TORVONU-221241 format. One record per residue: residue in one letter; x, y, z of N, C-alpha, C in turn. Coordinates in steps of 0.02 Angstrom, whole numbers, plus 32768, in hexadecimal, padded with zeros to 4 digits. Layout:
N
AXYZXYZXYZ
...
END
This chain:
450
M8DC63467EF698D7F3479EF628D7A34C5EF57
H8D5134D9EF278D483521EF188D043538EF2E
C8D033572EF528CC3358EEF6B8CAD35C7EF3D
L8C7035C4EF248C5735F7EEF78C3D3632EF1E
K8C37366EEEFC8C1D36ABEF1A8BD236ADEF12
L8BAD369CEF468B643698EF438B4736C5EF78
S8B0836B8EF8A8AE736E0EFBE8B0D36D8EFFF
S8B033708F02C8B293708F06A8B1E36C9F093
N8ADC36B3F0988ACE3676F0BF8AEC3638F0A0
L8AE83637F05D8B0335FDF03A8B4F35FCF03E
V8B6B3639F03A8BB4363EF03F8BCB3626F083
R8BA5363BF0B68BB73627F0FA8BB435DBF102
T8B8035BDF0E48B773574F0E88BAF3551F0C4
M8BC03569F0888BF53549F0618C383552F082
L8C41358BF0A28C803598F0C48C8A3565F0FC
L8C533556F1218C573524F1568C6A34E0F13A
V8C4D34D1F1008C5C3491F0E08CA5348FF0CB
C8CBD34C7F0B08D0334CCF09C8D3134C1F0D7
L8D2134E4F10D8D4B34DEF1498D483497F165
A8D0B347AF1648D043436F17E8D2B3406F153
G8D27340FF1118D4D33E3F0E48D9733E9F0F0
G8DAD3426F0FB8DF4342FF1088E09340EF147
A8DDB340FF17A8DEB33EFF1BA8DF133A4F1B2
V8DC73387F1898DCA333EF17D8E0C332BF15E
Y8E1F3350F12C8E5E333FF10B8E993349F139
A8E94337BF1648ECB3389F1918ED03354F1C7
A8E963333F1D98E963303F20F8EAF32BFF1F8
Q8EBA32B5F1B78ED03274F1A08F113279F179
P8F46328EF19B8F87328FF17A8F9F3247F172
K8FCD323AF1498FE831F8F13D900B31DFF17D
Q8FF631A3F19490123186F1D19058316BF1C5
T90813171F1F990C23150F1F790B83108F20D
V90E930DDF20390E53097F21890DD3093F263
S910130BEF28890FD30BDF2D190B730CFF2E8
Q909A3102F2CA90573116F2DC902430DFF2CC
C902E30BEF29390013088F27F9006304EF2B1
L9044303EF2C3904F3007F2F4902E3018F336
E90363056F34C9019306BF38C8FCD3065F38A
S8FAF3078F3528F673073F34B8F4F302AF34D
G8F752FFFF32C8F632FB8F32B8F6A2F98F370
K8F9E2FADF3958FA92F91F3D88F722FA6F408
K8F592FE3F4008F222FFBF42A8EE42FD1F41D
A8ED72FC1F3DE8E9D2F98F3CE8EA52F51F3EA
F8EE32F38F3E78EF12EF5F4018EE72EF3F44D
E8F002F26F46F8EF82F29F4B88EAF2F2FF4CC
A8E872F4EF4A08E3F2F54F4AD8E1A2F15F498
K8E3F2EE2F4808E232EA2F4698DF62EAAF42D
D8E012EDFF4088DDE2EE8F3C88E0B2ECBF392
Y8E0B2E8AF38E8E3C2E68F3638E2F2E72F319
T8DF12E7BF3078DE12E88F2C08DFF2ECAF2AA
Q8DF72EFEF2D48E142F40F2C48E612F3CF2C6
A8E7B2F17F2F68EC42F10F2FB8EE02EF0F2BC
K8EBF2EBBF2A48ED62E9AF2688ED42ECAF22C
T8E9D2EF1F2278E972F21F1F08ECF2F55F1F2
T8EDC2F6DF22F8F0F2FA1F2388F552F85F228
F8F662F4BF2438FA92F2FF2368FB22F1CF1ED
T8F7C2F0AF1CB8F802EFBF1848F902F3BF15D
R8F722F73F1738F822FB4F1548FCA2FC7F162
C8FE12FB8F19F90282FC6F1B090572F9FF183
L90432F60F173906D2F35F14A90762F53F104
K90422F74F0EC90472F94F0AA90782FCFF0AC
L907B2FF0F0E690AA3028F0ED90F23010F0F2
A90FB2FD5F11391402FBCF11D91402F70F11A
P91432F52F0DF913F2F0AF0D691762EE3F0F9
N91AF2F02F10591E82EDFF12391F02EEFF16E
N91C12F12F18A91C62F25F1D191B62EE8F1FE
V91E62ED4F22791DF2E99F25191A82EA3F285
D91A52EDFF2A391732EEDF2D6912C2EE6F2B9
V91242EFEF27C90E22EF9F25C90D02EB0F250
R91002E89F23690F32E42F22890E12E1DF269
L91072E29F29D90FB2E06F2DD90B72E1BF2FB
S90A72E5CF2F590672E74F310902C2E54F2EB
L90302E52F2A98FFB2E34F2828FF72DE9F290
A90302DC8F29790312D81F2A6900F2D73F2E9
G901C2D9FF31A8FFE2D96F35B8FB22D9AF359
V8F982DC9F3328F4F2DD0F32B8F322D92F309
L8F522D7CF2D38F3A2D41F2AF8F3B2D03F2DB
L8F6D2CFEF3058F712CC5F3338F382CC8F366
T8F292D04F37D8EF12D0DF3AB8EAF2CF9F38B
Q8EA92D06F34A8E6C2CF4F3258E6D2CACF30D
D8EA12C88F3208EA92C41F30E8EB32C37F2C3
D8ECE2C6AF2A28EE12C63F25C8F2A2C4BF25B
L8F322C09F2648F752BEDF26D8FA02BF5F22E
K8F822BE9F1F48FA82BEEF1B68FC02C36F1AB
G8F922C66F1B58FA62CABF1AB8FDA2CC1F1DC
A8FD32CADF21C90032CBFF24F90482CA1F23F
E90482C63F22990882C43F21890AB2C68F1DF
Q90852C7DF1AE90A22CA2F17690C32CE3F18D
Q90A12D07F1BA90BC2D47F1D290F92D3DF1FF
F90F72D0BF22C91312CFDF256916E2CE9F22C
S91612CBFF1FA91982CA9F1CE91B42CE3F1A6
A91882D10F18E919F2D4BF16991C72D79F196
A91B32D7EF1D691D92DA8F20592202D8EF20E
L92282D4BF210926B2D2EF21992992D42F1E0
K927D2D46F1A392A72D56F16992C32D9DF16B
N92A12DCAF18F92B82E10F19292D42E22F1D7
M92DB2DF1F20292F12DFEF246933D2E06F249
K93532E3BF26B939B2E46F27393B92E14F2A4
R93F92E09F29F941A2DD8F2CA94172DEDF313
T94122E2EF31F94112E47F36493CA2E4FF37F
S93982E3AF35893522E42F36D93442E18F3AC
P931C2E33F3DA930A2E0DF41692CF2DDEF40A
Y92B52DDDF3CB92782DB8F3BD92832D71F3A2
W92C12D5CF39A92CD2D1AF37C92AC2CE3F3A6
S92B92CE2F3E6929F2CAEF41192522CAFF412
Y92362CEAF41791ED2CF1F41991CD2CD7F3D9
T91EA2CE9F39F91CD2CD5F35F91CE2C89F356
Y92072C6BF365920B2C22F35F91DC2C00F391
S91D32C1EF3CB91A62C01F3FD915E2C02F3E4
M914A2C39F3C391072C3EF3A890FD2C0DF36E
L91302C04F346912D2BD2F31091262B8BF32E
G91462B81F367913E2B41F38A90F72B37F3A1
D90D72B6BF3BC90912B67F3D290632B56F398
I90702B76F35F90462B69F324904D2B21F30D
A908B2B08F30A90962AC3F2F690762A92F327
L90792AA3F368905B2A78F39B900F2A75F392
K8FF02AAFF3848FA82AB0F3798F952A89F33B
Q8FC22A86F30B8FB52A61F2CD8FCA2A18F2D3
Q8FDD2A04F3118FF129BFF320902E29A9F2F8
Q905929DAF2E8909929CBF2C790CF29CDF2FD
N90D02998F32590FA2997F3609145299CF352
D915B297AF31E91A3297CF30E91B829C3F2FB
K918E29E4F2D3919D2A29F2C0919B2A57F2FC
A91692A4DF32791622A77F36391A02A6FF38F
L91B62A31F39891F12A25F3C1922E2A49F3A4
Q92332A49F363926B2A6BF34192672AB7F34D
M922B2AD3F34892232B1BF35192322B30F39A
Y92192B09F3CA92262B19F41192712B13F420
S92912AE1F40492D82AD8F41093002B13F3F4
K92EB2B2AF3B9930B2B64F39A93012BA2F3C5
S92C42BA9F3DF92B52BE2F40B92E32BE2F448
L92ED2BA8F46593162BA4F4A293602BAEF494
E93742BA6F45693B92BB6F44393C62C01F44A
Y93932C29F43B93992C72F440938B2C8BF487
N93602C66F4AB93512C7AF4F0933E2C3CF518
A936D2C24F53F93632BE6F565932E2BEEF59B
A93182C2BF5A992E72C37F5DD92A22C49F5C0
N92972C39F58092552C46F56292232C14F580
V91F92C2CF5AC91CB2C00F5D1919A2BDDF5A2
N91802C00F57191512BE2F54291702BA7F51E
S91AF2BAEF50991D12B78F4E691E22B3FF514
L91F42B4EF55292022B1AF58291C42AEFF590
V918B2B11F599914D2AECF5A591382AC6F567
G913D2AE7F52D912A2AC5F4EE91542A88F4E1
K91952A8EF4EC91C12A55F4E191B12A1EF513
G91A12A31F551918D2A00F583914F29DAF56E
V911E29FDF55290E029DDF53D90EE29A8F507
I911829B9F4D69127298AF4A1914E294EF4BB
V917F295BF4E591A72925F502917A28F7F52B
E91492915F54D911A28EDF57490EF28C1F546
Y90D828DEF50E90B328B7F4DC90DC287CF4C3
Q911C2886F4BD91482852F4A39156281CF4D7
G91412826F514914927F3F548918227FFF578
D91AA2833F56C91E32842F59991C92871F5D0
K91A92854F602918A287EF63691BD289DF664
Q91F4287CF6709228289AF69A924828D5F676
G925428CDF634926E2905F60D923F2940F60C
A91FD2931F60591CB2966F60591CB298BF648
A91D22965F67E91D32984F6C1920D29B5F6C7
E924529A5F6A9927F29D2F6AD92702A14F689
Y924E2A11F651923C2A4EF62D920B2A78F656
Y91DA2A57F67491A92A7CF69C91CB2A9CF6DA
R91F92A77F6F7921E2A93F73092472ACFF71C
S92662ACBF6E1928D2B04F6C892612B40F6BC
A92252B34F6A191F62B6BF69591E12B8CF6D7
L91D62B63F70A91C12B7EF74B91FA2BA3F76E
A92372B8FF75F92712BB2F77B92742BFAF761
V925D2C04F724925B2C47F706921B2C6BF719
E91E42C47F71991A22C65F727917C2C39F758
P91882C41F798916C2C14F7CC911F2C0FF7CB
L90FD2C42F7B290B42C41F7B490952C29F772
N90BE2C0BF74690A22BF2F70890752BB6F716
L90342BC0F70D90032B8DF72090062B4FF6F4
I90152B58F6B490172B1FF68790502AF0F69A
A908B2B0DF6A490C52AE4F6B790B92AC2F6FA
R909C2AE8F72A90912ACBF76D905F2A92F76B
K90292A9BF7468FF62A67F74290112A28F721
R90352A31F6EA905029F7F6C6908629D5F6EF
L90AB29FBF71590DF29DDF74090BF29B3F777
I908929CDF795906629A7F7C8904A2966F7AB
N90302969F76E9015292DF74E904928F6F747
L9087290AF74090BD28D9F73390E128C1F772
E90CA28D5F7AC90EE28C5F7EA90FF287AF7F2
P90D2284CF7E490E42805F7EC911D27EFF7BF
D912A2815F78A915D2801F75991A12820F764
Y91A42856F78B91E62876F79191FD2881F7D9
L91CF287EF80A91E52888F84F92172853F864
T924A2868F888927A2838F8A492582811F8DC
D927727D9F8F0925B27B2F927925327DCF966
E92842807F97192832831F9AD924A2863F9A9
E92402882F96E920A28B2F96591C52890F96A
M91C12854F94E91812830F9509170281BF998
L91A22807F9BD919727F4FA03917F2830FA2B
A919E2869FA1D918A28A7FA3F914228BAFA2D
A912F28AFF9ED90EB28BFF9D690B82891F9F8
L90CB2852FA03909E2823FA2690972837FA70
K90CC284FFA8D90C82866FAD3909B28A2FAD9
Q909D28CEFAA790702908FAA7902728F2FAA5
R901B28B9FA868FD6289FFA808FC5286EFAB9
Y8FF22868FAE98FE82839FB218FDC27F2FB08
A900027DFFAD48FF7279DFAB6902D276CFACA
V90632783FAE990972758FB0490A92771FB4A
A90CD2748FB6D90E2275CFBB091102798FBAD
P910C27C6FBDE91362802FBDD918127F3FBDF
D919327B9FBFB91DA27A9FC0191F12779FBCA
A91C9276FFB9691DD2743FB5F92192760FB3B
T92492735FB2A9287274DFB0B92912732FAC4
E926B26FFFAB1927326E2FA6F922F26DBFA4C
L922F26E6FA0B91F326E0F9E391ED2699F9C8
T91B82676F9D891AC2633F9BF91852636F97D
E918225FDF959915B25FBF91C91112605F92A
A90FB25EBF96490B525F6F97890A82640F983
D90DA2663F9A190D326ACF9AB90CE26D0F968
R90F726BBF93990F826DBF8F890B426D3F8D5
T90992695F8DA90572688F8BC902126B2F8DD
L902526B7F9208FF426DEF9458FF72727F931
F90332742F92B903A2789F917901B2794F8D2
T90292766F8A4900E276CF8608FC2276CF861
Q8FA42741F88B8F5B273CF88F8F3D277CF8AD
I8F5A2794F8E38F4027D1F9038F48280CF8D4
H8F812811F8B48F8F2848F8868F5C2848F84D
L8F4F280BF8318F1F2806F7FA8ED9281CF811
A8EC62809F84E8E85281DF8698E812869F86F
E8EB82889F8818EBA28D2F8868EB228F2F841
Q8ED428D6F80F8ED028F1F7CC8E8A28E9F7AE
R8E6628B7F7C68E2228ADF7AF8DF028D7F7D7
R8E092907F7FA8DE02937F8208DBB2915F859
G8DDF28E6F8798DC128C3F8B28DB128F1F8EC
I8DD92925F8F48DCC2954F92B8D8B2979F91F
D8D7F298EF8E18D3F29AFF8D18D05297FF8DC
Y8D10293FF8CC8CDD290DF8D58CC92909F91F
L8CFB2906F94B8CEC2903F9938CCA2942F9AC
K8CDE297BF9928CBF29BAF9A78C7629BDF992
N8C66299FF9598C20299DF9438BF82968F968
K8C1C2936F9818BFB28FEF9A38BE92910F9EB
Y8C152935FA0B8C0B2946FA528BFB2990FA5A
T8BCE299EFA898BC129E4FA9A8C002A03FAB8
R8C2029DCFAE38C6129F0FAFF8C8F29B3FAFA
V8CC329B8FAD18CF12980FAC88D172975FB09
P8D1A2938FB228D42292AFB5F8D892944FB58
K8DA32961FB8E8DE52982FB8C8E1D2952FB7A
D8E152912FB8B8E4B28E4FB7E8E4928C7FB37
Y8E1E28E3FB0B8E1A28CAFAC68E4628F3FA96
I8E512932FAA78E76295FFA798EAB2985FAA1
V8EE6298DFA838F1B29B4FAA28F2F29EBFA71
T8F3D2A27FA8B8F512A5FFA618F992A73FA70
I8FC12A79FA3B90062A90FA44900D2AD5FA24
N90402AFAFA3A904E2B3EFA20900F2B6AFA24
K8FED2B65FA5D8FAE2B89FA658FB82BD4FA60
D8F872BF6FA418F872C3FFA398FC22C59FA11
T8FDC2C2FF9E390102C45F9B58FF92C36F96E
S90202C4CF93F90102C3EF8F890182BF4F8E8
F90392BCFF91490472B89F908901B2B5BF933
E8FE42B77F94D8FB72B4FF9788F9D2B12F951
R8F9C2AD9F9758F872A9BF9548F642A6DF986
E8F2A2A53F9718F052A23F99A8F1629DCF982
M8F1D29AEF9B38F2E2969F9A38F03293AF9CD
L8EF728FFF9B18ED228CCF9D68EFE28AAFA09
T8EE528A0FA458F082876FA758EF6282DFA65
L8F1727FFFA868F0727B8FA7C8EBE27ABFA8F
E8EA727C8FAC78E6227BFFADB8E3227DDFAA8
G8E442816FA8D8E1B2836FA5A8E17280CFA1B
Y8E5027EEFA088E5227C4F9CD8E262786F9D6
K8E2A2767FA108E00272CFA1E8DB6273EFA1D
A8DA52776FA3B8D5F278CFA3C8D47279BF9F5
L8D7327B9F9CD8D6127C8F9878D532789F960
Q8D802757F9658D782719F9418D3726F5F956
K8D2926F4F9968CED26D3F9AE8CAE26F7F995
S8CB02739F9978C762760F9818C692758F937
I8C9E2758F90F8C962750F8C68C7C270AF8B7
G8C9426D8F8DD8C7B2694F8D48C31268FF8E1
Q8C1A26B0F9148BD226B0F9248BAA26D4F8EE
D8BC5270BF8D78BA2272FF8A18B9E2704F862
A8BD426DFF8548BD726B5F8188BA1267FF81A
I8B962662F8558B63262EF85C8B1F264AF847
A8B0F2686F85F8ACF26A6F84D8ACC26B4F802
V8B0326CAF7E58B0426DBF79E8AF9269CF774
F8B192664F7868B112627F7608ACA260BF767
Q8AAD2612F7A28A6825FCF7AB8A392626F780
K8A472667F77C8A1F2692F7528A25267EF709
A8A5F2662F6F78A6B264DF6B28A4B2609F6A4
G8A2825EDF6D78A0425AFF6CC8A272570F6E4
V8A5E2577F7088A82253DF7228A632526F763
P8A4D24E7F7698A3224CFF7A88A6624D3F7DF
I8A5024E2F81C8A7F24EBF8538AA924ACF85E
K8A8D2471F8508AB32433F8598AED242CF829
D8AEA2452F7F08B1E244DF7BD8B512486F7C0
V8B4424B9F7E88B6E24F5F7E78BB724E5F7F5
F8BC424BDF82A8C0924B0F83D8C2B247DF811
D8C062460F7E28C242432F7B28C2C2452F76D
L8C1E2492F7688C2924B5F7288C7324B4F716
R8C7F24B3F6D48CC424B3F6BB8CCC24EAF687
D8D0B24FDF67B8D17252DF6468D172507F603
M8D23252AF5CD8D1D250BF58B8D5624DAF57C
Q8D8824D7F5A88DBD24A5F5A28DB2246AF5D1
G8D7B246CF5F78D6A2434F6228D81243AF669
A8DA22472F67C8DBB2479F6C18D842497F6ED
K8D7F2480F72B8D4D249AF7598D5A24E3F768
I8D232509F7708D2B2551F77B8D252565F7C4
F8D112536F7EF8D0D2543F8368D42251AF85B
T8D622538F88D8D912514F8B78D6924EEF8EC
P8D8A24C0F9118D67249DF9488D4D24CDF97D
E8D69250AF9808D54253CF9B28D1A2567F997
S8CFF2554F95D8CC72578F93E8CDA25BEF926
T8D1A25C8F9188D302606F8F88D4025F6F8AF
L8D47262AF8878D522620F83F8D9D2616F830
T8DAA25E9F8018DEE25E3F7E68DFA261EF7B7
E8E372621F79C8E462657F76D8E192653F730
S8E122617F7138DE62610F6D98D9D2619F6EE
G8D8D2607F72D8D4A2610F7478D362659F749
Y8D672683F75A8D5926CBF75C8D4526E4F716
Y8D6926CCF6E38D5826DFF69F8D1226C7F68C
V8D022688F69E8CC0266DF68F8C8A2697F6B1
Y8C9726ABF6EE8C6826D4F7158C5D2718F6F3
T8C932739F6DF8C8C277BF6BF8C672775F67C
E8C71273DF6598C4C2733F61B8C012729F62A
A8BF22704F6608BAC26F9F6738B8A273BF686
L8BB02769F6A38B9527ABF6B38B7E27D0F675
Q8B9E27C0F63C8B8D27DFF5FC8B5D27B4F5D4
N8B3E2783F5F68B0F2755F5D68B2F272CF59F
R8B70271CF5A98B9326F1F5798BA626AFF59C
K8B952678F57D8BA22636F59A8BE9261FF589
A8C132618F5BC8C572600F5B28C6525C5F5E0
F8C3025A1F5F38C382569F6208C18252AF602
L8C2C24F1F61E8C1024B1F6098BEA2493F644
L8BAF247AF6378B892456F66A8BA82411F673
P8B9823EFF6AA8BB723ADF6B68BAF237BF67D
D8B78237FF6588B6C234EF6228B832367F5DE
E8BA223A2F5DC8BB923BDF59C8C0223ABF58F
S8C12239DF5508C56238AF53E8C8023C8F52F
V8CC023C0F5378CEF23F7F5288CF12400F4DC
P8CE3243BF4C28CE52445F4798D2C243EF45F
P8D332422F4238D76241AF4068D95245CF3F3
T8DD6245FF3F78DFA249CF3E48E00249EF398
Q8E1224D8F37F8E1C24E0F3368E5524B4F31D
A8E8A24ADF3468EC22483F3328EAC243AF32D
F8E822425F35D8E6A23E0F35C8E3C23D5F31F
L8E112406F3118DE52400F2D78E0D23FBF297
A8E45241FF2948E70241BF2588E8E23D5F252
Q8EA123B7F28B8EBC2373F28A8E872341F275
V8E49234CF28C8E122320F27A8E052324F22E
A8E052361F2148DF9236BF1CC8E2F2348F1A3
E8E6D234BF1BA8EA3232AF1968E9C22DEF199
R8E8922C5F1D48E7F227DF1DC8E452265F1B1
E8E10228DF1AE8DD6227CF1848DEA2278F13B
R8E1422A7F1258E2B22A6F0E08E532267F0D2
Q8E7E2254F1018EA82218F0F88E7C21D9F0F5
L8E4921D6F11F8E1D219CF1208DF72196F0DE
K8DDE21CDF0C38DB921CBF0848DE621B6F04B
E8E2421CDF04D8E5421B9F0198E63216EF01D
A8E602153F05A8E6E210CF0648E3120E0F056
G8DF820FFF0448DBD20D9F0318D8A20D1F068
Y8D8D20F8F09C8D5C20F4F0D38D212122F0C4
V8CE6210EF0DE8CAB2139F0DA8C902141F121
E8C72217BF12F8C592188F1728C13216BF17A
I8C06214FF1B68BC52134F1C68BAC2155F206
T8B6A214DF2138B4E2169F2508B59213BF28B
Y8B4E2155F2C58B55212BF3028B2120F3F300
S8AE52102F2E88AB120CFF2E38AC62097F2B4
E8AE720A8F27D8AFF2075F24E8B37204DF26D
Y8B61206EF2948B97204BF2B68B7A2017F2E6
K8B46202AF30D8B281FFCF33C8B061FC2F317
M8AE91FD1F2DD8ACA1F9CF2B48AFE1F69F29F
I8B371F81F2888B6D1F54F2748B841F29F2AF
Q8B8A1F49F2E88B9F1F25F3248B6C1EEEF336
N8B2C1EFEF3308AF91ECDF3408AF61E94F30D
Q8AFF1EA5F2CE8AFC1E72F29A8B371E42F29D
T8B711E5CF2AD8BAD1E32F2AF8BBA1E13F2F3
K8B9B1E30F3288BA91E1BF36D8BF11E29F383
C8C121E55F35E8C591E63F36C8C601E9CF39E
S8C951E9BF3C68CA31ECFF3F68CBF1F0CF3D4
D8CC11F44F3F88CE01F81F3DD8D281F73F3C8
E8D4B1F50F3F38D921F43F3E58D9B1F1BF3A5
T8D711EE8F39D8D761EBEF3608D651EE6F322
L8D301F0DF3268D1C1F36F2EC8D541F65F2D8
R8D741F84F3098DA81FB6F2FA8DE91F95F2E3
N8DFC1F5FF3048E3F1F43F2F78E411F10F2BF
K8E071EF0F2AF8E091EBAF27F8DD91EC0F245
L8DA61EEDF24B8D721EEFF2198D6C1F33F1F5
G8DA01F5AF1F58DA01F96F1CB8D731FCEF1E2
V8D651FD2F2238D3E200AF23E8D6E203CF25E
Y8D64207CF2518D8F20B0F26F8D6320DFF297
V8D7620EAF2D78D512116F3038D7C2154F310
L8D60218FF2FF8D8421CEF3068D6821F5F342
P8D8D21FBF3798D74221FF3B48D6E226AF3A5
M8D362288F3BC8D2C22D0F3B58D2F22F2F3F9
T8D0B22D6F42A8D0C22EEF46F8D0D22B1F49C
N8D0822BCF4DD8D082283F50B8CCD2254F4FD
K8C972270F4E18C5C2247F4D58C4D223CF48B
D8C612269F4618C4E2266F41B8C832242F3F1
R8C6B221AF3C18C9621F5F3948C7A21FAF34D
R8CA621F1F31C8C9221E9F2D78CAA21A4F2BF
Y8C812184F2958C8F213FF2828C982138F237
F8CC9210FF2238CD92104F1DD8CE220B9F1D1
V8CCE20A3F1958CDC205DF1828CFE205DF13F
L8D262029F1338D4B2023F0F58D1C200BF0BE
A8D172033F0898CE92022F0518D0E2006F015
R8D4E2007F0178D761FF0EFDE8D841FA4EFE4
Q8D7F1F81EFAC8D8C1F39EFAB8DD61F2CEFBA
T8DE31EFCEFE68E271EE8EFF88E2D1E9DEFF2
A8E6A1E84EFF68E761E3CEFF38E5B1E19F031
D8E551E3EF0678E3C1E21F0A58DF11E2EF0AA
P8DC71DF9F0A38D7E1E04F0A58D661E1CF0E9
K8D8D1E12F11E8D781E28F1608D701E74F163
K8D9C1E98F13E8D991EE1F13F8D591EFDF11F
G8D391ED3F0F58CFC1EEAF0D38CBC1ED6F0F5
V8CC11EB2F12E8C851E9BF1508C571ED5F166
P8C711F08F1898C451F3FF19E8C231F62F164
Y8C481F6BF12C8C2B1F8DF0F28BF31F63F0D3
Y8BFB1F20F0D48BC61EF4F0BA8B851EFFF0E1
Y8B8A1EFDF1238B4E1F06F14C8B311F4CF145
L8B5D1F7DF13C8B461FC2F1328B1B1FC7F0F3
M8B351FACF0BC8B121FB2F07C8AD31F86F07B
A8AD71F4DF09E8A9B1F22F0A28A631F46F0C7
S8A761F6BF0FB8A451F91F1228A271FC9F0F8
R8A521FECF0D28A3A2023F0A98A0F200AF06F
A8A1F1FCEF05789F91FB2F01F89B11FA2F034
K89A51F96F07389611F89F08B89361FC7F082
R89552001F08689302040F07D892F2057F035
N89622041F01089682055EFCA89822019EFA1
P89551FF6EF8189681FB9EF5C899A1FC5EF24
K89A12003EF0F89D02012EED98A19200DEEF0
I8A24200EEF328A68200AEF4C8A831FC4EF42
K8ABE1FBEEF298ADD1F7EEF1B8B041F66EF58
V8AF51F2BEF708B181F0FEFA98B561EEAEF90
P8B911EFDEFA98BCE1EDCEF928BD21E93EFA7
S8BF51E6CEF818BFE1E25EF928C361E1FEFC6
N8C2C1DF2EFF78C5F1DE6F0298C5E1D9CF03B
S8C921D79F0278C941D30F02F8C901D1AF077
L8CAE1D41F0A48CAE1D2EF0EA8C671D32F108
V8C441D67F0FB8C001D6FF1158BD21D3AF0F6
E8BD91D30F0B48BAE1D00F0928BBA1CB9F0AC
S8BF71CA8F0BC8C081C66F0D68BE91C5DF11B
Y8BF01C91F1458BD51C8CF1898B891C87F187
M8B6A1CADF15A8B211CAAF1548B091C65F13E
F8B2F1C46F1118B1D1C04F0F78B1A1BD1F12F
Y8B491BD7F15F8B4C1BA7F1968B251BC0F1D4
G8B091BFDF1D08AE21C18F2078B0C1C34F240
Y8B4B1C44F22E8B781C60F2618B741CADF260
T8B851CC9F2998B921D12F29A8BDD1D1CF290
V8BEF1D5AF2808C361D69F2738C601D60F2B1
C8C441D71F2EB8C6A1D6DF32A8C481D3EF35B
L8C6F1D26F38A8C561CFCF3C08C361D26F3F6
D8C1E1D04F42B8BFC1D28F4618C2A1D59F486
D8C6C1D4AF4838C9B1D78F4A48CAC1DB4F47A
G8C8F1DB9F43E8C9A1DF3F4148CD51DECF3E5
D8CFA1DB4F3EA8D351DAAF3BF8D211D84F381
L8D4B1D88F34E8D3C1D68F30D8D381D1CF314
L8D091D00F2EF8D051CB7F2E78D381CA4F2B3
E8D6D1C81F2C78DA21C6FF2988D951C29F27B
END
């Protein structure tokens, strides 16, 4: 910038501008990569993720192959839930990472997290396994691998990964919580017996775990996971002392558990609450204990507590969703059963059957005087069960050498012709012969007149 020779006041003003301009240029020297990284990390620590992303992107232009820059930018993108962008940066960092870099395990672990969030479990498992090859004590990878193994159904294997993670980081809340959730699946008989003793659920001198004990532990544990202790605390102003026991008190591992008495009180209380909820949903009190789930199983035990499926029905009712059957309601068919019905219907139609209504079926029965068994076994009627109460009815409409098979169809068409004269009634020698002599098709016992 050039300053011209003008009046003294103007010169003084321009001089200040010159000096100020020089100061601006002097304050913005070209940043080094280290300085750029430091600036980005400060923004990240301040949780200004937008600024951090902008800064790390500028750093990347200064040093496209710098691993620290790639990892820093990837971390910000992951925080912003930009999974695709984060994956690209982590993968690019791997390509430039030296063999001696301490970041191999971390990078693969983060790629595992990304794959897990994208529900690519096989890929996530591969990334976590790769991470653990570089660092067997990577807690994030141990927990992540445990989560996937648990999803796959290997709960004992998952427990081992969570235990390994806690051995490295005892206060890891995720690993501890998931490990507690899996206790019924991995605790030894000895450990489970000890856990029941802590809950005052077995005799103090018990030495062997019975199957009934195992079932009881699973039930109490499940009630705890469903926040049964919080339920009791909300229910009572002061929860009775013999309902809850606390272990590892005043430590980082403090844990509250239900005693046997607490579990029984919880089940009874929930059962009572459920009765009120079902009544509110419009169920008469006389029908409450006869309610069933959608598979037809009763939801109340003889002790007026909820079964496992009953608990689900109750929680659905709390959300104003009906998941129960009244005593006079039929169990709805499953999708698999409906598929079987559709296939059977197709086969019947191919064989020449037509569907009739229940009213038409009863008409045929009255006209012929034949029993259900005779109609089904000898006269070409097919009954397709749908539920315990519902049926669909079909009759053979195709001409066959046996006139008996066409009897129901004759009466069906004769009945329809009364409403619509255009309908053609098929000829049937057996019916016409019986009519000529004034006989019905069947005798009083419902069997065919031979």
